[in-house]
C-alpha positions as CSV (number, residue, x, y, z in Angstrom):
1,M,100.9,112.0,101.6
2,H,99.6,108.4,101.0
3,I,100.4,105.9,98.4
4,V,97.6,104.1,96.6
5,S,98.2,100.7,95.1
6,F,95.9,98.3,93.3
7,D,95.5,94.6,94.0
8,R,94.8,92.0,91.3
9,D,91.1,92.3,92.0
10,S,91.3,96.0,91.1
11,S,90.5,97.2,94.6
12,A,92.5,100.2,95.8
13,T,94.4,100.1,99.0
14,T,96.0,103.1,100.7
15,R,99.1,103.0,102.8
16,S,101.3,105.6,104.4
17,P,104.8,106.0,103.1
18,H,106.1,105.9,106.7
19,P,105.7,102.8,108.9
20,A,103.2,103.1,111.8
21,P,104.8,103.5,115.2
22,S,105.6,100.4,117.1
23,E,102.8,101.2,119.5
24,S,103.1,97.8,121.2
25,W,106.5,98.9,122.6
26,L,106.9,101.2,125.5
27,P,109.7,101.3,128.1
28,D,108.8,99.2,131.2
29,F,108.2,101.7,134.0
30,A,108.7,99.0,136.7
31,R,112.3,98.4,135.4
32,I,113.5,102.0,135.5
33,R,116.1,102.5,138.2
34,G,118.7,105.2,138.6
35,C,119.0,107.7,135.8
36,V,115.7,107.5,133.9
37,A,117.2,108.6,130.6
38,N,119.8,105.9,130.7
39,A,117.2,103.3,131.7
40,I,115.0,104.2,128.8
41,A,117.9,104.2,126.4
42,D,119.0,100.8,127.8
43,Q,115.5,99.4,127.2
44,I,115.5,100.6,123.6
45,G,118.7,98.6,123.1
46,E,117.3,95.6,124.8
47,A,114.1,95.7,122.7
48,I,116.3,95.9,119.5
49,R,118.5,92.9,120.6
50,A,115.4,90.9,121.5
51,G,113.8,91.5,118.1
52,V,110.9,93.4,119.6
53,L,112.0,96.5,117.7
54,R,113.4,95.8,114.2
55,P,115.4,97.9,111.8
56,G,113.1,100.4,110.1
57,D,110.5,100.3,112.9
58,R,109.3,103.8,114.0
59,L,109.2,104.4,117.7
60,P,106.3,106.1,119.5
61,T,106.8,109.8,119.8
62,Q,108.8,111.2,122.6
63,Q,105.7,112.9,123.9
64,A,103.7,109.7,123.8
65,I,106.4,107.9,125.8
66,A,106.6,110.7,128.3
67,D,102.9,110.8,128.8
68,A,102.6,107.0,129.2
69,L,105.4,106.9,131.8
70,G,104.6,110.2,133.5
71,F,108.0,111.7,132.9
72,H,108.8,115.1,131.4
73,H,109.3,115.3,127.7
74,N,112.9,116.4,128.1
75,T,113.8,113.2,130.0
76,V,112.7,111.1,127.0
77,Y,114.4,113.5,124.6
78,I,117.7,112.9,126.5
79,A,117.0,109.1,126.4
80,F,116.5,109.2,122.6
81,R,119.8,111.3,122.3
82,K,121.6,108.6,124.3
83,A,120.2,105.8,122.2
84,A,121.1,107.7,119.0
85,G,124.6,108.2,120.3
86,R,124.9,104.4,120.7
87,G,123.9,104.0,117.0
88,L,120.5,102.4,117.9
89,I,118.0,104.9,116.5
90,R,117.9,108.0,114.3
91,S,115.3,110.8,114.5
92,F,114.1,112.8,111.5
93,R,112.2,116.0,111.8
94,R,108.5,115.6,111.1
95,R,109.0,111.9,110.2
96,G,109.7,110.2,113.5
97,T,112.4,108.1,115.1
98,F,113.5,104.9,113.5
99,V,115.5,101.8,114.5
100,L,118.8,101.6,112.6
101,D,120.2,98.5,111.0
102,N,123.6,98.5,112.8
103,Q,123.5,95.0,114.2
104,P,126.1,92.5,113.2
105,H,124.8,90.0,110.6
């Protein structure tokens, strides 16, 4: 499903109803020490606190992260579960995983 909008000059533009994944962000492989799932969850939190990932941003898929880092999909799945348990992200079936707005204002 796409949404079509018209600009003042009557040209149509198409945009997806879901934000594009924040493809510029991936966990830093060189900084992973100890439990990989904890390290990835920690890096998600660090990216949110640093403003690299903002509320509403969609994260890359678990499979994309696993492929990029060379880890098994289940490892990244556990990392996402840990980050979700910390209130950082939320996953929606067939829509993706999004950064939550739980930061103090």
